[in-house]
C-alpha positions as a Markdown table, in Angstrom:
| # | Residue | x | y | z |
|---|---|---|---|---|
| 1 | Met | 16.4 | -17.7 | -2.5 |
| 2 | Met | 14.5 | -20.6 | -4.2 |
| 3 | Gln | 16.8 | -23.2 | -5.6 |
| 4 | Ala | 16.5 | -23.8 | -9.4 |
| 5 | Thr | 15.3 | -27.2 | -10.4 |
| 6 | Pro | 15.3 | -28.5 | -14.0 |
| 7 | Gly | 12.1 | -27.7 | -15.9 |
| 8 | Pro | 10.6 | -29.7 | -18.8 |
| 9 | Lys | 12.7 | -29.6 | -22.0 |
| 10 | Phe | 11.2 | -28.2 | -25.2 |
| 11 | Asp | 11.3 | -30.6 | -28.0 |
| 12 | Pro | 11.2 | -28.7 | -31.3 |
| 13 | Gln | 10.3 | -31.7 | -33.4 |
| 14 | Thr | 7.2 | -32.3 | -31.2 |
| 15 | Gln | 6.2 | -28.6 | -31.5 |
| 16 | Ile | 6.7 | -28.6 | -35.3 |
| 17 | Ser | 4.5 | -31.7 | -35.6 |
| 18 | Lys | 1.7 | -29.8 | -34.1 |
| 19 | Thr | 1.8 | -27.0 | -36.6 |
| 20 | Leu | -1.5 | -26.6 | -38.5 |
| 21 | Asp | -2.0 | -25.9 | -42.1 |
| 22 | Ala | -2.6 | -22.4 | -43.3 |
| 23 | His | -6.1 | -21.2 | -42.5 |
| 24 | Thr | -8.0 | -18.3 | -43.9 |
| 25 | Val | -10.1 | -16.2 | -41.5 |
| 26 | His | -13.1 | -14.4 | -42.9 |
| 27 | Ser | -14.9 | -14.3 | -39.5 |
| 28 | Leu | -13.1 | -13.9 | -36.1 |
| 29 | Val | -14.9 | -14.3 | -32.8 |
| 30 | Ile | -13.3 | -12.6 | -29.7 |
| 31 | Leu | -14.3 | -13.9 | -26.3 |
| 32 | Gly | -14.4 | -10.9 | -24.0 |
| 33 | Ala | -14.4 | -7.2 | -24.5 |
| 34 | Ser | -11.1 | -6.3 | -22.8 |
| 35 | Ala | -8.9 | -3.5 | -24.0 |
| 36 | Pro | -6.3 | -5.9 | -25.7 |
| 37 | Leu | -9.1 | -7.7 | -27.6 |
| 38 | Leu | -10.7 | -4.5 | -28.7 |
| 39 | Ala | -7.3 | -3.2 | -29.9 |
| 40 | Thr | -6.9 | -6.5 | -31.9 |
| 41 | Ala | -10.4 | -6.0 | -33.3 |
| 42 | Arg | -9.6 | -2.5 | -34.4 |
| 43 | Arg | -6.4 | -3.8 | -36.0 |
| 44 | Ala | -8.2 | -6.5 | -38.0 |
| 45 | Met | -11.6 | -5.1 | -38.7 |
| 46 | Lys | -10.8 | -4.0 | -42.2 |
| 47 | Ser | -9.4 | -7.5 | -43.1 |
| 48 | Thr | -12.0 | -9.8 | -41.5 |
| 49 | Arg | -15.4 | -9.7 | -39.8 |
| 50 | Ile | -15.2 | -9.4 | -36.0 |
| 51 | His | -17.9 | -10.8 | -33.7 |
| 52 | Leu | -18.0 | -10.6 | -29.9 |
| 53 | Ile | -19.0 | -12.9 | -27.0 |
| 54 | Glu | -19.1 | -10.4 | -24.2 |
| 55 | Leu | -18.2 | -11.9 | -20.8 |
| 56 | Met | -20.4 | -10.3 | -18.1 |
| 57 | Arg | -21.6 | -10.7 | -14.6 |
| 58 | Gly | -25.2 | -11.1 | -15.6 |
| 59 | Pro | -27.2 | -12.3 | -18.7 |
| 60 | Lys | -27.6 | -9.0 | -20.6 |
| 61 | Thr | -25.4 | -7.6 | -23.3 |
| 62 | Ser | -24.1 | -4.1 | -22.7 |
| 63 | His | -25.3 | -1.3 | -25.1 |
| 64 | Arg | -21.9 | 0.4 | -25.4 |
| 65 | Glu | -20.7 | 1.0 | -29.0 |
| 66 | Leu | -17.7 | -1.0 | -29.9 |
| 67 | Ala | -16.1 | 0.2 | -33.2 |
| 68 | Gly | -15.4 | -2.7 | -35.6 |
| 69 | Ile | -17.7 | -5.3 | -34.0 |
| 70 | Glu | -20.3 | -6.8 | -36.2 |
| 71 | Thr | -23.9 | -6.7 | -35.3 |
| 72 | Gly | -23.7 | -10.4 | -34.3 |
| 73 | Arg | -22.8 | -10.3 | -30.6 |
| 74 | Ile | -24.0 | -12.0 | -27.5 |
| 75 | Ala | -23.3 | -12.0 | -23.8 |
| 76 | Met | -22.2 | -14.9 | -21.6 |
| 77 | Asp | -22.0 | -14.9 | -17.9 |
| 78 | Leu | -18.5 | -15.3 | -16.5 |
| 79 | Ser | -19.7 | -18.2 | -14.4 |
| 80 | Gln | -20.3 | -20.2 | -17.6 |
| 81 | Val | -16.6 | -20.1 | -18.6 |
| 82 | Gly | -15.2 | -23.6 | -18.0 |
| 83 | Thr | -18.6 | -25.3 | -18.1 |
| 84 | Ala | -20.3 | -27.6 | -20.6 |
| 85 | Glu | -23.2 | -25.1 | -20.8 |
| 86 | Gly | -20.7 | -22.3 | -21.7 |
| 87 | Leu | -19.0 | -24.5 | -24.2 |
| 88 | Ala | -22.4 | -25.1 | -25.9 |
| 89 | Val | -23.0 | -21.3 | -26.0 |
| 90 | Val | -19.6 | -20.6 | -27.6 |
| 91 | Lys | -19.9 | -23.4 | -30.1 |
| 92 | Ala | -23.4 | -22.4 | -31.2 |
| 93 | Phe | -22.3 | -18.8 | -31.7 |
| 94 | Thr | -19.2 | -19.6 | -33.7 |
| 95 | Glu | -21.3 | -21.8 | -36.0 |
| 96 | Lys | -24.0 | -19.1 | -36.4 |
| 97 | Val | -21.5 | -16.5 | -37.5 |
| 98 | Lys | -19.4 | -19.0 | -39.5 |
| 99 | Ala | -16.3 | -18.2 | -37.4 |
| 100 | Asp | -12.9 | -19.3 | -38.8 |
| 101 | Ala | -11.0 | -18.4 | -35.6 |
| 102 | Leu | -11.6 | -17.8 | -31.9 |
| 103 | Leu | -9.4 | -15.6 | -29.7 |
| 104 | Thr | -9.4 | -14.5 | -26.0 |
| 105 | Asp | -7.0 | -13.0 | -23.5 |
| 106 | Asp | -8.7 | -14.3 | -20.3 |
| 107 | Asp | -6.3 | -16.9 | -18.7 |
| 108 | Trp | -8.9 | -19.3 | -17.6 |
| 109 | Ala | -11.0 | -19.0 | -20.9 |
| 110 | Leu | -7.8 | -19.5 | -22.9 |
| 111 | Met | -7.0 | -22.7 | -21.1 |
| 112 | Trp | -10.6 | -23.9 | -21.4 |
| 113 | Leu | -10.7 | -23.3 | -25.2 |
| 114 | Ala | -7.4 | -25.0 | -25.7 |
| 115 | Arg | -8.6 | -28.1 | -23.8 |
| 116 | Asn | -11.7 | -28.2 | -26.0 |
| 117 | Arg | -10.3 | -27.2 | -29.3 |
| 118 | Ala | -11.5 | -30.5 | -30.8 |
| 119 | His | -15.1 | -29.1 | -30.5 |
| 120 | Phe | -14.2 | -26.3 | -32.9 |
| 121 | Glu | -11.3 | -27.3 | -35.2 |
| 122 | Pro | -10.7 | -27.6 | -38.0 |
| 123 | Ala | -13.5 | -25.2 | -39.0 |
| 124 | Cys | -12.8 | -22.7 | -36.3 |
| 125 | Arg | -9.2 | -22.5 | -35.2 |
| 126 | Ile | -8.5 | -21.8 | -31.5 |
| 127 | Leu | -5.7 | -19.2 | -31.3 |
| 128 | Ala | -4.1 | -20.5 | -28.1 |
| 129 | Pro | -1.0 | -22.5 | -27.1 |
| 130 | Asp | -1.2 | -26.0 | -25.8 |
| 131 | Ser | -3.2 | -26.3 | -22.6 |
| 132 | Ala | -0.5 | -28.2 | -20.7 |
| 133 | Ile | 2.0 | -25.5 | -21.4 |
| 134 | Gln | -0.5 | -22.8 | -20.3 |
| 135 | Glu | -1.2 | -24.6 | -17.1 |
| 136 | Arg | 2.5 | -25.0 | -16.3 |
| 137 | Met | 3.0 | -21.3 | -16.8 |
| 138 | Trp | 0.2 | -20.4 | -14.3 |
| 139 | Asp | 2.7 | -21.5 | -11.6 |
| 140 | Lys | 4.8 | -18.3 | -10.6 |
| 141 | Ser | 7.2 | -20.5 | -8.7 |
| 142 | Tyr | 8.0 | -22.5 | -11.8 |
| 143 | Gln | 8.4 | -19.2 | -13.7 |
| 144 | Val | 10.9 | -17.9 | -11.2 |
| 145 | Arg | 12.9 | -21.1 | -11.4 |
| 146 | Leu | 12.9 | -21.1 | -15.2 |
| 147 | Ala | 13.9 | -17.4 | -15.3 |
| 148 | Glu | 16.8 | -18.0 | -13.0 |
| 149 | Gln | 18.0 | -21.0 | -15.2 |
| 150 | Ser | 17.6 | -18.9 | -18.3 |
| 151 | Gly | 19.9 | -16.1 | -17.2 |
| 152 | Phe | 17.5 | -13.5 | -15.8 |
| 153 | Asp | 18.2 | -11.6 | -12.6 |
| 154 | Val | 15.6 | -12.8 | -10.0 |
| 155 | Leu | 14.7 | -11.1 | -6.8 |
| 156 | Pro | 15.3 | -13.0 | -3.6 |
| 157 | Thr | 12.2 | -15.3 | -3.4 |
| 158 | Tyr | 10.7 | -17.2 | -0.5 |
| 159 | Thr | 7.9 | -19.8 | -0.7 |
| 160 | Leu | 5.4 | -19.9 | 2.2 |
| 161 | Asn | 4.3 | -23.5 | 2.6 |
| 162 | Ala | 3.1 | -22.7 | 6.1 |
| 163 | Ala | 2.9 | -19.7 | 8.4 |
| 164 | Glu | 6.1 | -20.8 | 10.2 |
| 165 | Asp | 8.1 | -20.1 | 7.0 |
| 166 | Ile | 7.6 | -16.3 | 7.5 |
| 167 | Ala | 10.1 | -16.3 | 10.4 |
| 168 | Ala | 12.8 | -17.4 | 7.9 |
| 169 | Ile | 12.5 | -14.2 | 5.9 |
| 170 | Pro | 15.3 | -11.9 | 7.1 |
| 171 | Ser | 14.3 | -8.5 | 8.4 |
| 172 | Glu | 16.4 | -6.7 | 5.9 |
| 173 | Ala | 14.3 | -8.1 | 3.1 |
| 174 | Phe | 11.3 | -5.9 | 4.2 |
| 175 | Pro | 9.3 | -4.3 | 2.8 |
| 176 | Val | 8.2 | -7.3 | 0.7 |
| 177 | Val | 5.6 | -8.2 | -1.9 |
| 178 | Leu | 3.3 | -11.2 | -1.3 |
| 179 | Arg | 2.0 | -12.7 | -4.5 |
| 180 | Pro | -0.2 | -15.8 | -5.1 |
| 181 | Ser | 1.9 | -18.3 | -7.0 |
| 182 | Tyr | -0.9 | -19.8 | -9.0 |
| 183 | Ile | -4.0 | -18.5 | -10.8 |
| 184 | Asn | -7.1 | -18.1 | -8.5 |
| 185 | Ser | -5.1 | -19.5 | -5.6 |
| 186 | Ala | -5.9 | -16.8 | -3.0 |
| 187 | Gln | -9.3 | -16.0 | -1.5 |
| 188 | Pro | -10.1 | -13.2 | -1.2 |
| 189 | Pro | -8.3 | -12.7 | -4.5 |
| 190 | Phe | -5.5 | -10.2 | -5.0 |
| 191 | Lys | -2.5 | -9.8 | -7.4 |
| 192 | Ala | 0.2 | -8.5 | -5.1 |
| 193 | Arg | 0.4 | -6.8 | -1.7 |
| 194 | Val | 3.3 | -4.7 | -0.3 |
| 195 | Leu | 3.9 | -5.5 | 3.4 |
| 196 | Ala | 6.3 | -3.6 | 5.7 |
| 197 | Thr | 6.8 | -6.1 | 8.6 |
| 198 | His | 6.7 | -9.7 | 9.5 |
| 199 | Asp | 3.5 | -9.0 | 11.5 |
| 200 | Glu | 1.7 | -7.5 | 8.5 |
| 201 | Leu | 2.8 | -10.5 | 6.4 |
| 202 | Arg | 1.6 | -13.0 | 9.1 |
| 203 | Ser | -1.8 | -11.2 | 9.3 |
| 204 | Leu | -2.5 | -11.2 | 5.6 |
| 205 | Tyr | -1.3 | -14.8 | 5.2 |
| 206 | Ala | -3.6 | -15.9 | 8.0 |
| 207 | Ala | -6.6 | -14.0 | 6.6 |
| 208 | Thr | -6.2 | -15.6 | 3.2 |
| 209 | Arg | -7.3 | -19.0 | 2.0 |
| 210 | Trp | -4.6 | -20.6 | -0.1 |
| 211 | Thr | -4.8 | -23.5 | -2.6 |
| 212 | His | -1.1 | -23.2 | -3.5 |
| 213 | Pro | 1.8 | -21.7 | -1.4 |
| 214 | Pro | 2.3 | -18.0 | -2.2 |
| 215 | Ile | 5.7 | -16.5 | -2.9 |
| 216 | Val | 7.3 | -13.5 | -1.2 |
| 217 | Gln | 9.9 | -11.2 | -2.9 |
| 218 | Arg | 11.7 | -8.1 | -1.8 |
| 219 | Phe | 9.9 | -4.9 | -2.8 |
| 220 | Cys | 11.7 | -2.6 | -5.2 |
| 221 | Leu | 10.2 | 0.7 | -6.5 |
| 222 | Gly | 11.2 | 1.6 | -10.0 |
| 223 | Pro | 10.1 | 1.7 | -13.6 |
| 224 | Asn | 9.0 | -1.5 | -15.3 |
| 225 | Gln | 10.1 | -2.9 | -18.6 |
| 226 | Ile | 7.8 | -5.1 | -20.7 |
| 227 | Leu | 9.3 | -7.4 | -23.3 |
| 228 | His | 6.6 | -8.4 | -25.9 |
| 229 | Gly | 7.2 | -11.3 | -28.2 |
| 230 | Val | 5.5 | -13.8 | -30.5 |
| 231 | Arg | 6.7 | -17.2 | -31.5 |
| 232 | Ala | 5.2 | -19.5 | -34.2 |
| 233 | Gln | 4.0 | -23.1 | -33.7 |
| 234 | Ser | 6.9 | -24.1 | -35.9 |
| 235 | Gly | 9.4 | -22.6 | -33.3 |
| 236 | Glu | 10.2 | -19.6 | -35.5 |
| 237 | Trp | 10.6 | -16.3 | -33.7 |
| 238 | Leu | 8.3 | -13.7 | -35.3 |
| 239 | Gly | 9.0 | -10.7 | -33.0 |
| 240 | Leu | 10.6 | -9.5 | -29.8 |
| 241 | Arg | 10.5 | -5.9 | -28.7 |
| 242 | Leu | 11.3 | -4.2 | -25.4 |
| 243 | Phe | 9.4 | -1.2 | -24.0 |
| 244 | Asn | 10.1 | 1.0 | -21.0 |
| 245 | Val | 7.1 | 1.8 | -18.7 |
| 246 | Tyr | 8.3 | 5.2 | -17.5 |
| 247 | Arg | 5.0 | 5.9 | -15.7 |
| 248 | Lys | 2.8 | 3.4 | -13.8 |
| 249 | Tyr | -0.2 | 3.8 | -11.6 |
| 250 | His | -2.2 | 1.4 | -9.4 |
| 251 | Gly | -0.1 | -1.5 | -10.9 |
| 252 | Phe | -0.9 | -0.5 | -14.5 |
| 253 | Ser | 1.4 | 0.6 | -17.3 |
| 254 | Ala | 0.4 | 4.3 | -17.8 |
| 255 | Ser | 3.0 | 5.4 | -20.3 |
| 256 | Met | 5.4 | 3.5 | -22.5 |
| 257 | Glu | 8.2 | 4.0 | -25.0 |
| 258 | Pro | 10.3 | 1.5 | -27.1 |
| 259 | Ile | 13.9 | 1.0 | -26.0 |
| 260 | Pro | 16.8 | -1.1 | -27.4 |
| 261 | Leu | 16.8 | -4.8 | -26.3 |
| 262 | Pro | 20.1 | -5.7 | -24.6 |
| 263 | Ala | 21.7 | -8.9 | -26.0 |
| 264 | Gly | 21.8 | -10.6 | -22.6 |
| 265 | Met | 18.1 | -10.0 | -22.0 |
| 266 | Glu | 17.2 | -11.3 | -25.5 |
| 267 | Ala | 19.3 | -14.5 | -24.9 |
| 268 | Ala | 17.6 | -15.1 | -21.6 |
| 269 | Ala | 14.1 | -14.5 | -23.1 |
| 270 | Arg | 14.7 | -16.9 | -26.0 |
| 271 | Gln | 16.1 | -19.6 | -23.7 |
| 272 | Phe | 13.1 | -19.2 | -21.3 |
| 273 | Val | 10.5 | -19.3 | -24.1 |
| 274 | Glu | 12.1 | -22.2 | -25.9 |
| 275 | Ala | 12.6 | -24.2 | -22.7 |
| 276 | Ala | 8.9 | -23.7 | -21.8 |
| 277 | Gly | 7.8 | -24.5 | -25.3 |
| 278 | Leu | 5.7 | -21.3 | -25.5 |
| 279 | Thr | 4.0 | -20.3 | -28.8 |
| 280 | Gly | 1.8 | -17.4 | -29.7 |
| 281 | Pro | 2.0 | -14.0 | -28.0 |
| 282 | Phe | 3.6 | -13.4 | -24.6 |
| 283 | His | 5.1 | -10.6 | -22.6 |
| 284 | Phe | 7.7 | -10.5 | -19.8 |
| 285 | Asp | 7.1 | -8.1 | -17.0 |
| 286 | Leu | 10.4 | -6.9 | -15.7 |
| 287 | Leu | 11.4 | -4.5 | -12.8 |
| 288 | Val | 14.2 | -2.0 | -13.0 |
| 289 | Ser | 16.3 | -1.4 | -9.9 |
| 290 | Glu | 18.0 | 1.8 | -10.7 |
| 291 | Ala | 20.1 | 1.7 | -7.5 |
| 292 | Glu | 21.5 | -1.8 | -8.4 |
| 293 | Glu | 21.5 | -1.1 | -12.2 |
| 294 | Lys | 19.7 | -4.5 | -12.6 |
| 295 | Val | 16.5 | -5.6 | -14.4 |
| 296 | Tyr | 14.7 | -8.2 | -12.5 |
| 297 | Phe | 12.2 | -10.8 | -13.8 |
| 298 | Leu | 8.8 | -10.6 | -12.3 |
| 299 | Glu | 6.5 | -12.8 | -14.5 |
| 300 | Ile | 5.5 | -13.8 | -18.0 |
| 301 | Asn | 2.0 | -13.8 | -19.4 |
| 302 | Cys | 1.3 | -16.1 | -22.3 |
| 303 | Arg | -1.4 | -14.2 | -24.1 |
| 304 | Leu | -2.3 | -10.7 | -25.3 |
| 305 | Gly | -2.1 | -8.3 | -22.4 |
| 306 | Gly | -3.0 | -4.9 | -21.1 |
| 307 | Thr | -0.2 | -3.2 | -23.1 |
| 308 | Thr | -1.2 | -4.7 | -26.4 |
| 309 | Gly | -3.0 | -1.6 | -27.6 |
| 310 | Lys | 0.0 | 0.6 | -26.6 |
| 311 | Val | 2.6 | -1.6 | -28.4 |
| 312 | Ile | 0.5 | -1.5 | -31.6 |
| 313 | Glu | 0.7 | 2.3 | -31.5 |
| 314 | Leu | 4.4 | 2.0 | -31.0 |
| 315 | Gly | 4.8 | -0.1 | -34.1 |
| 316 | Phe | 4.7 | -3.7 | -32.8 |
| 317 | Asp | 2.0 | -5.6 | -34.7 |
| 318 | Glu | 1.1 | -8.1 | -32.0 |
| 319 | Pro | -2.3 | -9.0 | -33.5 |
| 320 | Gly | -0.8 | -9.6 | -36.9 |
| 321 | Leu | 2.1 | -11.6 | -35.5 |
| 322 | Thr | -0.4 | -13.6 | -33.4 |
| 323 | Phe | -2.3 | -14.6 | -36.5 |
| 324 | Ser | 1.0 | -15.7 | -38.2 |
| 325 | Ala | 2.0 | -17.7 | -35.1 |
| 326 | Phe | -1.0 | -19.9 | -35.5 |
| 327 | Asn | -0.7 | -20.0 | -39.3 |
| 328 | Val | -3.8 | -17.9 | -39.8 |
| 329 | Val | -4.3 | -15.5 | -42.8 |
| 330 | Thr | -6.9 | -12.8 | -42.8 |
| 331 | Ala | -9.2 | -12.6 | -45.7 |
| 332 | Ser | -7.4 | -9.5 | -46.9 |
| 333 | Pro | -4.0 | -8.2 | -45.8 |
| 334 | Leu | -3.9 | -6.2 | -42.6 |
| 335 | Pro | -3.4 | -2.5 | -43.3 |
| 336 | Pro | 0.0 | -1.0 | -42.6 |
| 337 | Leu | 0.5 | 0.4 | -39.1 |
| 338 | Arg | 0.4 | 4.2 | -38.9 |
| 339 | Gly | 4.1 | 4.6 | -38.2 |
| 340 | Asn | 6.0 | 4.3 | -35.0 |
| 341 | Arg | 5.3 | 6.7 | -32.2 |
| 342 | Leu | 7.9 | 7.8 | -29.7 |
| 343 | Arg | 5.6 | 7.4 | -26.6 |
| 344 | Val | 2.0 | 6.5 | -25.7 |
| 345 | Thr | 0.0 | 7.0 | -22.6 |
| 346 | Ser | -3.3 | 6.3 | -21.0 |
| 347 | Leu | -5.6 | 9.3 | -20.7 |
| 348 | Arg | -7.8 | 7.6 | -18.1 |
| 349 | Leu | -4.9 | 6.6 | -15.8 |
| 350 | Asn | -3.3 | 10.0 | -16.0 |
| 351 | Leu | -6.5 | 11.9 | -15.2 |
| 352 | Thr | -7.4 | 9.4 | -12.4 |
| 353 | Gln | -3.9 | 9.9 | -10.9 |
| 354 | Ala | -4.3 | 13.7 | -11.1 |
| 355 | Trp | -7.7 | 13.7 | -9.5 |
| 356 | Asn | -6.7 | 11.2 | -6.7 |
| 357 | Asp | -3.6 | 13.2 | -6.0 |
| 358 | Leu | -5.6 | 16.4 | -5.8 |
| 359 | Cys | -7.9 | 14.6 | -3.3 |
| 360 | Asn | -4.8 | 13.5 | -1.4 |
| 361 | Arg | -5.4 | 9.8 | -2.2 |
| 362 | Arg | -1.8 | 9.0 | -3.2 |
| 363 | Asp | -0.7 | 5.7 | -4.6 |
| 364 | Pro | 2.4 | 4.6 | -2.7 |
| 365 | Leu | 3.4 | 2.3 | -5.6 |
| 366 | Ala | 3.1 | 4.8 | -8.4 |
| 367 | Tyr | 6.2 | 5.6 | -10.4 |
| 368 | Pro | 7.7 | 8.1 | -10.4 |
| 369 | Gln | 7.0 | 9.1 | -6.8 |
| 370 | Leu | 6.8 | 12.9 | -6.8 |
| 371 | Pro | 5.5 | 15.6 | -4.3 |
| 372 | Arg | 1.8 | 15.9 | -4.6 |
| 373 | Met | 1.5 | 19.1 | -6.8 |
| 374 | Gln | 4.4 | 18.0 | -9.0 |
| 375 | Ser | 2.6 | 14.6 | -9.5 |
| 376 | Ile | -0.6 | 16.3 | -10.5 |
| 377 | Ala | 1.2 | 18.6 | -13.0 |
| 378 | Ala | 3.2 | 15.7 | -14.4 |
| 379 | Ala | 0.0 | 13.6 | -14.9 |
| 380 | Leu | -1.8 | 16.4 | -16.6 |
| 381 | Lys | 1.2 | 17.2 | -18.8 |
| 382 | Glu | 1.4 | 13.6 | -19.9 |
| 383 | Ala | -2.4 | 13.5 | -20.7 |
| 384 | Leu | -2.1 | 16.7 | -22.8 |
| 385 | Phe | 1.1 | 16.2 | -24.8 |
| 386 | Val | 1.6 | 12.4 | -25.2 |
| 387 | His | -0.4 | 10.3 | -27.7 |
| 388 | His | -3.2 | 8.3 | -26.1 |
| 389 | Gly | -2.8 | 4.6 | -26.8 |
């Protein structure tokens, strides 16, 4: 296992000194049309005007209807993110719609905007944590070390600095998951791959170009838990809620339900976030080993995420808390949430799973693993009887 090394210490006085004055938002620009950003737009559309810069592979704006988006919307090619040309496009659009705040959930765009906040603020506030903190959190190896220091259970983890390191992984560790340790560090890109043998690991490692050493962890099939939280620039904790992902498909959280947050997990999460100096929204991705009765740390994402829409439906106001974290006040109060639901699911993922299972295209990483016909029936039942979030 990787040895823990001290991470940078969080200085609350430094963080508090960076807290900005209260800022009223009449016009919000979202960069990207992802599901989390559109869920945020739906949450805020009755309280502020929402404008969109759609990130696309090509120059044309899509014609799909997006409820709550103002008529002022443009498209920007993904290749422009991180460039001076792209910055000029975003700057011109925010000025045109008189934007008071700018929000995205794309990791690279979030870093880019944070580095260039001086081009927008104080007129248009960038709702993003400090760029140096973001960049540090891109390193999964750093995350694993900090998680271990903070009290999380961590899977046995191996760093591949060279192909020769593969031989040091014990045979009993297989199957394993190979994961890039840093954003955009693998070409061709992938998020995670399950490999059954040393030879499969050697083959994939050799076929991939690496800018940073990847990490290898023991594969464990089980449900996930996702811990959503929001912390203000002042250091104040605004929310921390745990959710059980009782169905997952193709690596996505298909179905979720709120569950109690154990005291030990809460203490570990608070220590991790405070040690890293994180502010704004974040979510821990955790893996349940039912056989060992343990919950393992996988990673943390320091932004809105793929489950933002679901947790809103389950009563956790992540968009509203995110505004509060950056001391932003919408022009009129956000409407009350529609009450807490017991469970939410993804209609698309359930129907996709049912169809693929019917065609005998099974996902070996889906949870739960059921016989084919039972899996089809379970997915259809979920789609019919659980609220779509």
